[in-house]
KOLMARLO-50941 format. One record per residue: residue number from 1; residue in three letters; x, y, z of N, C-alpha, C in turn. Coordinates in Angstrom, 1 decimal. Example, Ala and Ser with C-alpha at 12.3 -4.5 7.8 and 13.67 -1.06 7.14 Angstrom:
<recs>
1_ALA_13.2_-5.7_7.8_12.3_-4.5_7.8_13.2_-3.3_7.8
2_SER_12.8_-2.2_7.1_13.7_-1.1_7.1_12.9_0.0_7.9
</recs>
This chain:
<recs>
1_UNK_47.5_-30.1_-37.5_46.0_-30.4_-37.9_45.2_-31.0_-37.6
2_UNK_45.5_-32.5_-36.4_44.6_-32.8_-35.0_44.0_-31.8_-34.1
3_UNK_44.9_-30.9_-33.8_44.6_-30.1_-32.8_43.8_-29.2_-33.1
4_UNK_43.6_-28.8_-34.4_42.6_-28.0_-34.9_41.6_-28.5_-35.0
5_UNK_41.4_-29.8_-35.8_39.9_-30.4_-35.6_39.4_-31.0_-34.0
6_UNK_40.1_-31.2_-33.4_39.7_-31.3_-31.9_39.1_-29.6_-31.7
7_UNK_39.8_-29.0_-31.7_39.3_-27.7_-31.2_37.9_-27.1_-32.0
8_UNK_37.8_-27.5_-32.9_36.4_-27.3_-34.0_35.5_-28.1_-33.8
9_UNK_35.8_-29.8_-33.1_34.8_-30.4_-32.7_34.1_-30.1_-31.5
10_UNK_35.1_-29.1_-30.4_34.3_-29.2_-29.1_33.9_-27.8_-29.2
11_UNK_34.2_-26.7_-30.0_33.5_-25.7_-30.7_32.0_-25.8_-31.2
12_UNK_31.8_-27.1_-32.2_30.6_-27.5_-32.7_30.1_-28.4_-31.8
13_UNK_30.0_-29.1_-30.4_29.6_-29.8_-29.9_29.3_-28.5_-28.4
14_UNK_30.2_-27.8_-28.1_29.3_-26.9_-27.4_28.1_-25.5_-28.0
15_UNK_28.1_-25.4_-28.8_27.5_-24.6_-29.6_26.1_-25.4_-29.3
16_UNK_26.2_-27.0_-30.0_24.9_-27.8_-30.1_24.3_-27.9_-28.7
17_UNK_24.7_-27.8_-27.2_24.5_-27.9_-26.3_24.2_-26.9_-25.9
18_UNK_24.9_-25.8_-26.1_24.3_-24.3_-25.8_23.1_-24.0_-26.5
19_UNK_22.5_-24.3_-28.1_21.3_-24.0_-28.6_20.1_-25.4_-28.3
20_UNK_20.6_-26.5_-27.4_19.8_-27.5_-27.2_19.4_-27.0_-25.5
21_UNK_19.8_-26.3_-25.0_19.6_-25.4_-23.6_19.0_-24.3_-23.5
22_UNK_19.1_-23.6_-24.6_17.8_-22.7_-24.7_16.4_-22.9_-25.3
23_UNK_16.3_-23.9_-26.5_15.5_-25.0_-26.3_14.7_-25.6_-25.4
24_UNK_15.0_-26.1_-24.5_14.7_-27.1_-23.5_14.2_-25.9_-22.5
25_UNK_15.3_-24.5_-22.6_14.3_-23.3_-21.2_13.5_-23.1_-22.0
26_UNK_12.8_-22.8_-23.1_11.7_-21.9_-23.6_10.6_-23.5_-23.6
27_UNK_10.8_-24.8_-23.5_9.9_-25.7_-23.7_9.1_-25.5_-22.0
28_UNK_10.2_-25.5_-21.3_10.0_-25.7_-19.8_8.9_-24.5_-19.4
29_UNK_9.7_-23.4_-19.7_8.4_-22.3_-19.8_7.1_-22.5_-20.2
30_UNK_7.2_-22.9_-21.4_5.7_-23.0_-21.6_4.8_-23.8_-21.4
31_UNK_5.2_-24.9_-20.6_5.1_-25.8_-20.3_4.4_-25.5_-18.9
32_UNK_5.4_-24.6_-18.0_4.6_-23.9_-16.8_3.6_-23.0_-16.8
33_UNK_3.6_-22.4_-18.1_2.7_-21.7_-18.6_1.5_-22.2_-18.7
34_UNK_1.4_-23.4_-19.8_0.3_-24.1_-19.4_-0.1_-25.0_-18.3
35_UNK_0.7_-25.4_-17.8_0.0_-26.1_-16.1_-0.3_-24.9_-15.4
36_UNK_-0.1_-23.5_-14.9_-0.5_-22.7_-14.4_-2.2_-22.3_-15.1
37_UNK_-1.8_-22.0_-16.4_-3.5_-21.8_-16.6_-4.3_-23.0_-16.7
38_UNK_-4.1_-24.5_-16.6_-4.8_-25.0_-16.3_-5.6_-25.1_-14.9
39_UNK_-4.2_-24.9_-13.6_-4.6_-24.1_-12.0_-5.8_-23.2_-12.0
40_UNK_-6.0_-22.4_-13.1_-6.6_-21.4_-12.9_-7.9_-21.6_-13.4
41_UNK_-8.3_-22.6_-14.5_-9.1_-23.4_-14.9_-9.8_-23.7_-14.0
42_UNK_-9.6_-25.3_-13.2_-10.0_-25.5_-12.2_-10.2_-24.9_-11.3
43_UNK_-10.0_-23.8_-10.6_-10.4_-22.7_-9.6_-11.7_-22.0_-10.0
44_UNK_-11.4_-21.4_-11.1_-13.2_-21.0_-11.9_-14.0_-22.0_-12.2
45_UNK_-13.4_-23.1_-12.0_-14.4_-24.3_-12.4_-15.5_-24.3_-11.0
46_UNK_-14.3_-24.4_-10.1_-15.0_-24.5_-8.4_-15.8_-23.3_-8.2
47_UNK_-15.6_-22.5_-8.6_-16.1_-21.2_-8.5_-17.5_-21.4_-9.2
48_UNK_-17.5_-21.6_-10.3_-18.9_-21.9_-11.2_-19.9_-22.7_-10.5
49_UNK_-18.9_-23.8_-9.7_-20.3_-24.9_-9.4_-20.6_-24.4_-8.0
50_UNK_-20.1_-23.4_-7.0_-20.3_-22.6_-5.7_-21.4_-21.9_-6.4
51_UNK_-21.7_-21.0_-7.4_-22.6_-19.9_-7.4_-24.0_-20.6_-7.2
52_UNK_-24.5_-21.5_-7.8_-25.9_-21.8_-8.1_-26.2_-22.2_-6.1
53_UNK_-25.8_-22.9_-6.0_-26.1_-23.3_-4.1_-25.9_-22.1_-3.4
54_UNK_-25.4_-21.1_-3.9_-25.5_-19.7_-3.2_-26.6_-18.8_-3.4
55_UNK_-27.3_-19.0_-5.0_-27.9_-18.5_-5.6_-29.3_-19.1_-5.1
56_UNK_-29.8_-20.3_-4.7_-30.6_-20.9_-4.1_-31.0_-20.5_-2.8
57_UNK_-29.6_-20.3_-2.3_-30.1_-19.8_-0.7_-30.4_-18.9_-0.2
58_UNK_-29.8_-17.7_-1.4_-29.9_-16.2_-1.1_-31.5_-16.0_-1.6
59_UNK_-31.9_-17.2_-2.5_-33.6_-17.1_-2.9_-34.8_-17.4_-1.6
60_UNK_-34.7_-18.0_-1.1_-35.2_-18.6_-0.1_-35.6_-17.0_0.8
61_UNK_-34.4_-16.4_1.1_-34.7_-15.4_1.8_-35.5_-14.1_0.9
62_UNK_-35.1_-14.2_0.1_-34.9_-12.7_-0.8_-35.6_-12.8_-2.3
63_UNK_-36.7_-13.9_-2.4_-37.5_-14.1_-3.3_-37.8_-12.8_-4.0
64_UNK_-38.2_-11.5_-3.9_-38.3_-10.4_-4.8_-37.0_-9.7_-5.4
65_UNK_-35.5_-10.3_-5.3_-34.8_-10.2_-5.7_-34.3_-10.5_-6.9
66_UNK_-35.1_-10.7_-7.8_-35.3_-11.7_-9.0_-34.1_-11.2_-10.2
67_UNK_-33.9_-10.0_-10.0_-33.0_-9.6_-11.3_-31.8_-9.4_-10.6
68_UNK_-31.4_-9.3_-9.4_-30.2_-9.8_-8.8_-30.1_-10.6_-9.2
69_UNK_-30.5_-12.1_-9.1_-30.5_-13.1_-9.4_-30.1_-13.7_-10.5
70_UNK_-30.8_-13.2_-11.1_-30.9_-13.1_-12.6_-29.8_-12.8_-13.0
71_UNK_-29.5_-12.2_-13.2_-27.9_-11.2_-13.5_-26.9_-12.0_-13.0
72_UNK_-27.0_-12.7_-11.5_-25.9_-13.6_-11.0_-25.7_-14.8_-12.2
73_UNK_-26.8_-15.2_-12.4_-27.1_-17.0_-13.2_-26.4_-16.3_-14.8
74_UNK_-26.9_-15.0_-15.4_-26.1_-14.8_-16.5_-24.8_-14.5_-16.6
75_UNK_-24.4_-14.3_-15.6_-23.6_-13.9_-15.9_-22.4_-15.1_-15.5
76_UNK_-23.1_-16.2_-14.9_-22.0_-17.2_-14.8_-22.3_-18.3_-16.1
77_UNK_-23.6_-18.2_-16.3_-23.5_-18.4_-18.1_-22.6_-17.9_-18.7
78_UNK_-22.5_-16.9_-19.1_-21.2_-16.3_-19.9_-19.9_-16.6_-19.6
79_UNK_-19.7_-16.8_-18.0_-18.6_-17.0_-17.8_-17.5_-18.5_-18.3
80_UNK_-19.1_-19.3_-17.8_-18.5_-21.0_-17.8_-18.8_-21.1_-19.9
81_UNK_-19.0_-20.6_-20.4_-19.2_-20.5_-22.0_-17.8_-20.0_-22.6
82_UNK_-17.0_-19.5_-21.7_-16.1_-18.3_-22.3_-14.7_-18.8_-22.4
83_UNK_-14.6_-19.8_-23.8_-13.9_-20.7_-23.9_-12.9_-20.2_-25.0
84_UNK_-11.6_-19.8_-24.6_-10.9_-19.0_-25.7_-9.3_-18.6_-25.0
85_UNK_-9.8_-17.3_-25.2_-7.7_-16.5_-24.8_-8.1_-16.4_-23.3
86_UNK_-7.3_-16.1_-22.5_-7.4_-15.3_-21.3_-7.9_-14.3_-21.3
87_UNK_-7.8_-13.5_-22.4_-8.2_-12.2_-22.3_-10.1_-12.4_-22.1
88_UNK_-10.4_-13.1_-23.0_-11.7_-13.4_-23.2_-12.1_-14.1_-21.6
89_UNK_-11.8_-14.5_-21.0_-11.9_-15.4_-19.9_-12.4_-14.5_-18.7
90_UNK_-10.7_-13.6_-18.6_-11.0_-12.6_-17.6_-12.1_-11.4_-17.8
91_UNK_-12.4_-11.2_-19.0_-13.4_-10.2_-19.6_-14.7_-11.2_-19.0
92_UNK_-15.0_-12.1_-19.0_-16.5_-12.9_-18.5_-16.4_-12.8_-17.1
93_UNK_-15.0_-13.2_-16.4_-15.1_-13.5_-15.1_-15.1_-12.2_-14.2
94_UNK_-15.1_-11.1_-15.0_-15.1_-9.8_-14.8_-16.7_-9.2_-13.8
95_UNK_-17.1_-9.7_-15.1_-18.8_-9.8_-14.9_-19.3_-10.4_-14.0
96_UNK_-18.6_-11.6_-14.1_-19.5_-12.3_-12.8_-18.8_-12.0_-11.6
97_UNK_-18.2_-11.4_-11.2_-17.6_-11.0_-10.0_-18.4_-9.7_-9.9
98_UNK_-18.9_-8.9_-10.9_-19.7_-7.4_-10.2_-20.9_-8.6_-10.1
99_UNK_-21.6_-9.4_-10.4_-22.0_-9.6_-10.3_-22.3_-10.6_-8.8
100_UNK_-21.6_-10.7_-8.5_-21.5_-11.5_-6.9_-21.1_-10.4_-6.6
101_UNK_-20.9_-9.5_-6.3_-20.3_-8.2_-5.8_-22.5_-8.0_-4.8
102_UNK_-22.4_-7.6_-6.4_-24.3_-6.6_-6.2_-25.1_-7.7_-5.1
103_UNK_-24.7_-9.4_-5.5_-25.9_-10.3_-4.8_-25.1_-10.4_-3.2
104_UNK_-24.1_-10.1_-2.9_-23.2_-10.1_-1.3_-24.0_-8.4_-0.7
105_UNK_-24.2_-7.5_-1.8_-24.6_-6.2_-0.7_-25.9_-6.1_-0.8
106_UNK_-26.8_-7.1_-1.6_-28.1_-7.2_-1.4_-28.1_-8.3_-0.3
107_UNK_-27.6_-9.2_-0.1_-27.6_-10.1_0.9_-27.7_-9.7_2.7
108_UNK_-26.8_-8.6_2.6_-26.4_-7.6_3.6_-27.9_-7.0_4.8
109_UNK_-28.9_-7.0_3.6_-30.0_-6.7_4.1_-30.9_-7.7_4.8
110_UNK_-30.6_-8.4_5.2_-31.3_-10.0_5.6_-30.6_-10.1_6.6
111_UNK_-30.8_-10.3_7.9_-30.2_-10.5_8.9_-30.3_-12.1_9.3
112_UNK_-31.4_-12.6_8.5_-31.5_-14.4_8.8_-30.6_-14.7_8.0
113_UNK_-30.8_-14.1_6.7_-30.0_-15.1_5.5_-28.5_-14.9_6.2
114_UNK_-27.8_-13.7_7.0_-26.5_-13.8_7.3_-26.4_-15.2_8.2
115_UNK_-27.5_-15.1_9.0_-27.5_-16.3_10.1_-27.2_-17.4_9.8
116_UNK_-27.5_-17.7_8.1_-28.2_-19.5_7.8_-26.4_-20.1_8.0
117_UNK_-26.2_-20.9_8.4_-25.4_-21.4_8.2_-24.6_-22.0_7.0
118_UNK_-25.6_-22.8_5.9_-25.0_-22.8_4.6_-24.9_-21.5_3.9
119_UNK_-25.5_-20.4_3.8_-24.9_-19.2_3.7_-23.5_-19.2_3.9
120_UNK_-23.1_-19.0_5.1_-22.2_-18.6_5.3_-21.1_-19.8_5.1
121_UNK_-21.5_-21.1_5.0_-20.3_-21.6_4.7_-20.2_-21.5_3.3
122_UNK_-21.2_-21.4_2.5_-20.9_-21.3_1.1_-19.8_-19.7_0.4
123_UNK_-20.3_-18.9_1.5_-19.4_-17.6_1.7_-18.3_-17.7_1.6
124_UNK_-17.8_-18.5_2.4_-16.2_-18.8_3.0_-16.1_-19.7_2.2
125_UNK_-16.5_-20.9_1.7_-16.0_-21.1_0.4_-15.5_-20.3_-0.8
126_UNK_-16.7_-19.9_-1.1_-16.2_-19.0_-2.3_-15.5_-17.7_-1.7
127_UNK_-15.2_-17.5_-0.6_-13.9_-16.5_-0.9_-12.7_-17.2_-0.8
128_UNK_-12.6_-18.4_-0.2_-11.1_-19.1_-0.5_-10.9_-19.5_-1.9
129_UNK_-12.0_-19.7_-2.5_-12.0_-19.8_-3.8_-10.9_-18.8_-4.7
130_UNK_-11.8_-17.9_-4.0_-11.3_-16.3_-5.1_-10.2_-16.1_-4.6
131_UNK_-9.4_-16.5_-3.3_-8.1_-16.1_-2.7_-7.1_-16.9_-3.8
132_UNK_-7.5_-18.4_-4.0_-7.0_-19.4_-4.7_-6.7_-19.0_-6.3
133_UNK_-7.6_-18.0_-6.5_-7.6_-18.1_-8.2_-6.7_-16.7_-8.3
134_UNK_-6.8_-15.8_-7.3_-5.9_-14.2_-6.9_-4.4_-15.5_-6.8
135_UNK_-3.8_-16.0_-6.2_-3.0_-16.4_-5.9_-2.3_-17.5_-7.5
136_UNK_-3.2_-18.1_-8.0_-3.2_-18.8_-9.3_-2.7_-17.6_-10.6
137_UNK_-3.1_-17.1_-10.4_-3.2_-15.8_-11.7_-2.0_-14.9_-11.1
138_UNK_-1.6_-14.6_-10.3_-0.5_-14.1_-9.9_1.1_-14.9_-10.9
139_UNK_0.7_-16.5_-10.6_2.0_-17.0_-10.4_2.2_-17.8_-12.2
140_UNK_0.7_-17.6_-12.8_0.4_-17.9_-13.9_1.2_-16.1_-14.7
141_UNK_0.8_-14.8_-14.1_1.4_-13.9_-14.9_2.6_-13.6_-15.0
142_UNK_3.2_-14.4_-13.9_5.1_-14.1_-13.9_5.4_-14.9_-14.7
143_UNK_4.9_-16.4_-14.9_5.4_-17.2_-15.7_5.4_-16.6_-17.4
144_UNK_4.2_-16.3_-17.6_4.3_-15.3_-18.9_5.0_-14.8_-19.2
145_UNK_5.3_-13.8_-18.2_6.2_-12.4_-17.9_7.7_-13.1_-18.5
146_UNK_7.9_-14.4_-17.7_9.5_-14.9_-18.3_9.4_-15.3_-19.5
147_UNK_8.1_-16.1_-19.7_8.2_-16.9_-21.2_8.0_-15.6_-22.2
148_UNK_7.6_-14.3_-22.4_7.7_-13.3_-23.4_8.8_-13.0_-23.2
149_UNK_9.7_-12.7_-22.4_11.2_-12.0_-22.1_12.1_-12.9_-23.0
150_UNK_11.9_-14.3_-22.8_12.5_-15.4_-23.7_12.5_-15.5_-25.5
151_UNK_11.0_-15.4_-25.3_10.6_-15.1_-27.5_10.9_-13.8_-27.2
152_UNK_11.0_-13.0_-27.0_11.7_-11.8_-27.7_12.8_-11.0_-27.6
153_UNK_14.0_-11.5_-26.9_15.4_-11.6_-26.6_15.9_-12.3_-27.9
154_UNK_17.1_-11.5_-27.9_17.9_-12.5_-28.8_19.4_-13.2_-27.9
155_UNK_19.5_-14.5_-28.3_19.1_-15.1_-29.6_18.2_-16.2_-29.4
156_UNK_17.6_-16.2_-28.0_16.3_-17.2_-28.2_15.0_-16.8_-28.8
157_UNK_14.9_-15.7_-29.7_13.9_-15.9_-30.0_14.3_-16.0_-31.6
158_UNK_15.1_-16.2_-32.0_15.6_-17.4_-33.0_15.5_-18.9_-33.1
159_UNK_15.3_-19.3_-31.9_15.2_-21.2_-31.5_13.5_-20.5_-31.4
160_UNK_12.8_-19.7_-31.0_11.6_-19.6_-30.6_10.7_-19.6_-32.0
161_UNK_11.3_-18.9_-32.6_10.2_-18.6_-34.2_10.5_-20.3_-35.2
162_UNK_11.7_-20.8_-34.7_12.1_-21.8_-35.5_11.2_-23.0_-34.7
163_UNK_10.9_-23.3_-33.9_10.0_-24.0_-33.0_8.7_-23.9_-32.8
164_UNK_7.6_-22.3_-33.1_6.8_-22.2_-33.3_6.3_-22.2_-31.7
165_UNK_7.1_-21.2_-30.9_6.9_-20.8_-29.6_6.5_-19.3_-29.4
166_UNK_5.4_-19.2_-29.0_4.8_-17.7_-29.2_4.5_-17.0_-28.0
167_UNK_4.1_-15.7_-27.9_3.9_-15.2_-26.7_2.5_-15.8_-26.0
168_UNK_2.3_-15.7_-24.5_1.5_-15.7_-24.3_0.6_-14.8_-23.7
169_UNK_-0.2_-14.6_-23.2_-1.6_-13.6_-23.1_-1.3_-13.5_-21.6
170_UNK_-1.5_-12.3_-21.2_-1.9_-12.3_-19.5_-3.1_-12.2_-18.9
171_UNK_-3.5_-12.5_-17.9_-4.7_-12.9_-16.9_-5.2_-12.0_-16.3
172_UNK_-5.3_-11.0_-16.6_-5.6_-9.7_-16.0_-7.5_-9.1_-15.7
173_UNK_-7.6_-8.6_-14.6_-8.7_-8.5_-14.0_-8.8_-6.8_-14.9
174_UNK_-10.0_-6.6_-15.1_-10.3_-5.5_-15.6_-10.5_-4.5_-14.1
175_UNK_-10.4_-3.5_-14.8_-10.9_-2.4_-13.4_-12.2_-2.5_-12.8
176_UNK_-13.1_-2.2_-13.5_-14.2_-2.7_-13.1_-14.7_-3.7_-12.0
177_UNK_-14.1_-4.6_-12.1_-14.1_-6.3_-11.3_-13.0_-5.8_-10.0
178_UNK_-12.1_-5.0_-10.1_-11.5_-4.2_-8.6_-12.1_-3.5_-7.3
179_UNK_-13.3_-2.4_-8.4_-14.5_-2.0_-7.1_-14.9_-2.4_-6.4
180_UNK_-15.1_-2.4_-4.9_-15.5_-3.3_-4.0_-16.6_-2.8_-3.9
181_UNK_-18.0_-3.5_-3.5_-19.4_-3.5_-3.6_-19.6_-3.0_-2.1
182_UNK_-20.7_-1.9_-1.9_-21.2_-1.4_-0.3_-22.7_-1.4_-0.6
183_UNK_-23.1_-1.6_0.4_-24.7_-1.2_1.0_-24.6_0.0_1.2
184_UNK_-25.8_0.8_0.6_-26.3_2.3_0.7_-27.4_1.8_1.6
185_UNK_-27.6_1.9_2.5_-28.5_1.8_3.5_-29.7_2.5_4.1
186_UNK_-29.0_4.1_3.2_-30.2_4.7_3.3_-31.8_4.5_1.9
187_UNK_-30.9_3.8_1.0_-32.0_3.4_0.2_-32.2_2.0_-0.3
188_UNK_-31.0_1.1_0.6_-31.2_-0.2_0.3_-30.6_-1.0_-0.9
189_UNK_-30.1_0.2_-1.6_-29.9_-0.2_-2.9_-27.9_-0.5_-3.3
190_UNK_-27.6_-1.3_-3.5_-25.9_-1.4_-3.6_-25.3_-0.5_-4.5
191_UNK_-24.3_-0.2_-4.1_-23.4_0.9_-4.8_-21.6_0.6_-4.5
192_UNK_-21.0_0.8_-5.9_-19.5_0.5_-5.9_-18.8_1.4_-5.3
193_UNK_-17.4_1.5_-5.1_-16.7_3.0_-4.9_-15.5_2.2_-5.3
194_UNK_-14.3_3.2_-5.4_-13.4_2.7_-6.1_-12.0_3.7_-4.9
195_UNK_-11.0_3.0_-5.1_-10.2_3.5_-3.8_-9.6_5.2_-4.7
196_UNK_-9.5_5.8_-3.4_-8.8_7.4_-3.6_-7.9_6.9_-3.9
197_UNK_-6.8_8.6_-4.6_-5.6_8.6_-5.0_-4.9_8.6_-3.7
198_UNK_-3.8_8.1_-3.9_-2.7_8.1_-3.0_-2.1_9.5_-2.5
199_UNK_-2.3_9.7_-1.4_-1.5_11.3_-1.1_0.1_11.2_-1.7
200_UNK_0.5_12.8_-1.2_1.7_12.6_-1.8_2.6_12.2_-1.1
201_UNK_4.3_12.0_-1.5_4.7_11.3_-0.8_5.0_11.9_0.8
202_UNK_4.8_13.3_0.8_5.0_14.2_2.3_3.9_13.3_3.4
203_UNK_2.8_12.7_2.6_2.0_11.9_3.3_1.4_13.2_4.1
204_UNK_0.3_12.4_5.0_-1.3_13.5_5.6_0.1_14.2_7.0
205_UNK_0.9_13.2_7.2_1.4_13.4_8.9_2.4_14.3_8.8
206_UNK_2.9_15.2_7.8_4.0_15.9_7.5_4.2_17.2_8.4
207_UNK_5.0_17.1_8.9_5.2_18.5_10.2_5.3_19.8_9.6
208_UNK_4.0_20.7_10.0_4.1_21.8_9.8_5.1_22.6_10.1
209_UNK_5.5_23.8_9.7_6.9_24.4_9.8_6.2_25.4_11.2
210_UNK_7.3_25.5_12.2_6.5_26.1_13.1_6.4_27.8_12.9
211_UNK_5.5_28.2_13.4_5.3_29.8_12.9_6.6_31.0_13.3
212_UNK_6.5_31.6_12.6_7.7_32.9_12.9_7.0_33.9_14.0
213_UNK_8.0_34.5_14.9_7.6_35.3_15.7_7.0_36.5_15.1
214_UNK_5.8_37.1_15.4_5.4_38.6_14.6_7.2_39.5_14.6
215_UNK_6.7_40.2_13.8_7.7_41.3_13.6_7.4_42.4_14.3
216_UNK_8.0_43.7_14.6_7.6_44.5_15.6_7.6_45.7_14.3
217_UNK_6.8_46.5_14.7_6.4_47.8_13.5_7.9_48.8_13.5
218_UNK_8.5_49.0_12.5_9.6_50.1_12.9_9.3_51.2_13.3
219_UNK_8.3_51.8_13.2_8.1_53.5_13.8_6.8_53.4_15.2
220_UNK_7.2_52.1_16.3_6.6_52.0_17.1_7.6_52.4_18.5
221_UNK_7.1_53.3_18.8_7.9_53.6_20.3_8.1_52.8_21.0
222_UNK_9.6_52.2_21.7_9.9_51.7_22.7_8.8_51.6_23.9
223_UNK_8.4_50.3_24.4_7.4_50.6_25.7_8.3_50.0_27.2
224_UNK_7.7_50.5_27.7_8.4_49.9_29.3_8.5_48.7_29.4
225_UNK_7.4_47.9_28.8_7.4_46.0_29.0_8.3_45.6_28.1
226_UNK_9.2_46.3_27.1_10.0_45.8_26.2_11.9_45.7_27.0
227_UNK_12.2_44.7_26.2_13.6_44.5_27.3_14.7_45.2_26.1
228_UNK_16.0_45.6_26.4_16.8_46.1_25.4_17.7_44.8_25.2
229_UNK_17.8_45.2_24.1_18.6_44.2_23.0_19.9_43.6_24.2
230_UNK_19.9_42.2_24.1_21.0_41.5_24.9_20.6_41.2_26.1
231_UNK_19.2_41.7_26.7_19.0_41.1_28.2_17.9_40.7_28.2
232_UNK_18.3_39.9_29.2_17.0_38.7_29.1_15.7_39.1_30.5
233_UNK_15.0_38.4_30.5_14.2_38.7_31.2_14.0_38.4_33.1
234_UNK_14.8_37.3_33.2_16.0_37.0_34.3_16.8_38.7_34.9
235_UNK_17.5_38.7_34.3_18.4_39.7_34.4_17.3_40.9_34.4
236_UNK_16.3_41.5_34.3_15.0_42.4_34.3_14.5_42.4_36.0
237_UNK_14.2_41.0_36.1_13.7_40.9_37.2_14.8_41.0_38.4
238_UNK_16.3_40.5_38.0_17.0_40.6_39.4_17.2_42.2_39.5
239_UNK_17.4_42.8_38.2_17.3_44.6_38.8_16.3_45.2_39.4
240_UNK_15.3_44.5_39.3_14.1_44.9_39.8_13.9_44.6_41.1
241_UNK_14.7_43.6_41.9_14.6_43.6_43.4_15.4_44.2_43.7
242_UNK_16.6_44.6_43.1_17.6_45.6_43.7_17.2_46.4_43.6
243_UNK_16.3_47.5_42.6_15.9_48.7_43.2_14.8_48.8_44.2
244_UNK_14.2_47.6_44.7_13.2_47.7_45.5_13.8_48.0_46.8
245_UNK_15.1_47.1_47.1_15.6_47.0_48.2_16.2_48.4_48.9
246_UNK_16.0_48.9_49.8_17.0_49.9_49.9_18.6_49.4_50.5
247_UNK_18.9_50.6_49.9_20.4_50.7_50.2_21.2_50.6_51.7
248_UNK_22.0_49.6_51.4_22.5_49.5_52.7_23.4_51.0_53.4
249_UNK_23.3_51.3_54.2_23.9_52.2_55.2_25.8_52.1_55.3
250_UNK_26.4_53.2_54.6_27.7_53.3_54.4_28.5_53.7_56.0
251_UNK_29.5_52.9_56.0_29.9_52.8_57.2_31.0_54.3_57.1
252_UNK_31.0_55.0_58.3_32.3_56.5_58.2_33.8_55.7_58.6
253_UNK_34.7_56.2_57.9_35.5_55.6_58.0_36.3_56.5_59.6
254_UNK_37.1_55.6_60.4_37.6_56.1_61.3_38.8_56.9_61.2
255_UNK_38.9_58.4_61.9_39.7_59.1_61.7_41.1_58.2_62.9
256_UNK_42.1_58.7_62.4_43.2_58.3_62.8_43.4_57.1_62.9
257_UNK_44.9_56.6_63.2_45.2_55.0_63.1_44.5_54.4_64.4
258_UNK_43.9_53.4_64.6_43.6_52.9_65.2_44.9_51.7_66.1
259_UNK_45.7_52.0_65.3_46.7_51.6_66.3_47.7_52.1_67.2
260_UNK_47.4_53.6_66.8_48.1_54.3_67.3_47.4_54.9_68.7
261_UNK_48.4_54.5_70.1_48.1_54.8_71.0_48.9_56.1_72.1
262_UNK_49.1_56.7_71.2_50.3_58.0_71.8_49.4_59.0_72.2
263_UNK_48.1_59.6_71.7_47.4_60.3_71.7_46.1_60.0_72.8
264_UNK_46.0_58.5_72.8_45.1_58.0_73.9_46.2_58.1_75.3
265_UNK_47.3_58.2_75.5_48.0_58.0_76.5_48.2_59.4_77.0
266_UNK_47.8_60.3_76.2_48.6_61.8_76.7_46.9_62.4_77.1
267_UNK_46.0_62.0_76.9_44.3_62.2_77.3_44.0_62.1_78.6
268_UNK_44.6_60.5_79.1_44.6_59.6_80.2_45.8_60.7_81.2
269_UNK_45.0_61.0_82.5_45.6_61.6_83.8_46.5_60.8_84.2
270_UNK_47.6_61.7_84.7_48.8_60.5_85.2_48.2_60.8_86.6
</recs>
C-alpha cells in the first residue's frame, strides 16, 4: 500500500512539474516576443527622428521638389501615428520606405547635395538604422514563429488557452516596399524596378551539347578524298609516300653454288 502511494505521489509531482515547465516555456516565449517588438519600435522611432533633418537638408538644394518632400513628411506622420498591430505598422512603414526611395532618387540629380557632409552623415545613419530594423525584424519573426508553434501544438495549446496566451502577428514588409528605387536619367524622374525571375536550375552557364557530325547522303558516290572504312588519314599518307617512291631494283640470284670451286679449278689453265 505504501509503495502504491509513493508511486502515485511521484506521478502527480512529475506531471505537475511537466505542466509548470510548459507554462514557463510559453511565458518565456511571449516575453521574448514582446521584447523583440520593443526593439523594433526603438529603431523605428530613431528612423522617424532622422527624416525631418534629411528633408530639411534636401530642401536647401531642391526647393522645387516640393511634392516629393511633402509626400515624405506625410508618410512619416502616418507611420508615427500607426499604433496598433504589427501588420498596420508594417503597412505604414512600407509607404514611408517608398517615399524615402523617391527622395533619394531625386537627390541623385543634385551633385552639390551629394557632396554635402550633413546629407552624407544623415544618409549613412539612416542606412545603419534600416539595417538594424531588418535584423530586429528577423529576430522578432523567428520568435513569433516559435511561439505560434507552441500555441498551436498539443498539449501546450491547452495550457495556452487556459492562461490566455495567444498567437502573435508577423512583422512583414510589403512587396511594394521591397522594390529598389532607380533614377531615370533620360527624364530625371525616379522609377522602380523589381528583381527578375531566377533562371532555371540548369542556369545560364549550362554546357551546350557538342554538335553531331553531318551524315553523308546514302546515294552519294564515294569520292577520291573519302577514306575507306577502318583506315586513318595517317595510313593514307604513308601509302601515298610509298607509292611516290620508286621501287628498289631486285637482285638477280647467283647461279651455282658460290662455295663450289670445282668448276673454277677446271677453267684455270694448269
